[in-house]
N, C-alpha and C positions, 0 to 999 in steps of 0.2 A: 149155663151154655154147655155143659159138659168137659169132657178132657180133649175134645177135638179141636184141631187147629184152624178148621173152616166153621164158618156160621152160614145159615141159610136164611136170606131175607124173602119175605113174601110181598110183593106189591101190586097192588091194584090199581089200574089206570083205566080211567073212563074217558074215551076222547070220542068227539065226533068229527068225521071228515066230511067237508064238503066239497063236491066235484065243481071245477070251474071249467067250462068247454071252451074250445076254440082259442087256446092261447098261441099266438103266433111266436115260434121260435125258428131261429136259423138251423138250416140242414146242411152243417158244414161236410159232411160226408160226400154230399152231392155237388159240391162247390166247383166253379170253373176257375181254379187257381191260376191257371197260365193267363188268362183274360184279366183276372184281378191283378196279378203281378204286372202284366203290360199296362193297365190302367194307370198304376202308380210310377210308371217310368215318366215323370212330368218334370217340369222345372219348378221344384217346390222353392226356390228362393224368390222367384217372381210372385209364386201365389201367396207366400206367408210375408213377404218383405213389407207390405203395407201395416202391418201389425207388429213390426219389429219393436216398437215403443211400448208394447201392453202384450205381455206374455200371456195374460188371461184369454185375451182376444184371439191370440195367435192360436193358442190351444184348442179353443173352441172352434176356430175355423178349420184347424186341422182335423179334429174329430170329425167334423161335418163331412171334410172331403173323405175321410176314410168310411165313415158310415154309408155314404151316398154309394161309394164302390161296392161296398158289402151288400147293400140292397140290390144293385144291379147284377151281381155275379154269384150269389149264395143264395138259393131257393130256400123258402120256408116250408116247414113240415105242416101237412093239412091234419086238421083235427087232433091237434096235440092236446091231451087232456092232462090237467094238473088236478091234484087235490089239496086243499088246505084245511088246515086245523080249526 
């Protein structure tokens, strides 16, 4: 290795990338945040109260409510390309 403090590593890596087309991703930069925020101003106690004895169902219902609102007020990218190894 010689008298130097640094060593050089030479690495060869052969990868093949596969292009997967049309992956739907949300475009949060173009979201209507005012409408999204307003749609969340609801009585969450009334919505989640039926699930108060089962936290897993309550969490699942809460996530569904939020995801539905995101789908409504956040557009998706068109033709978003993803590469996979």
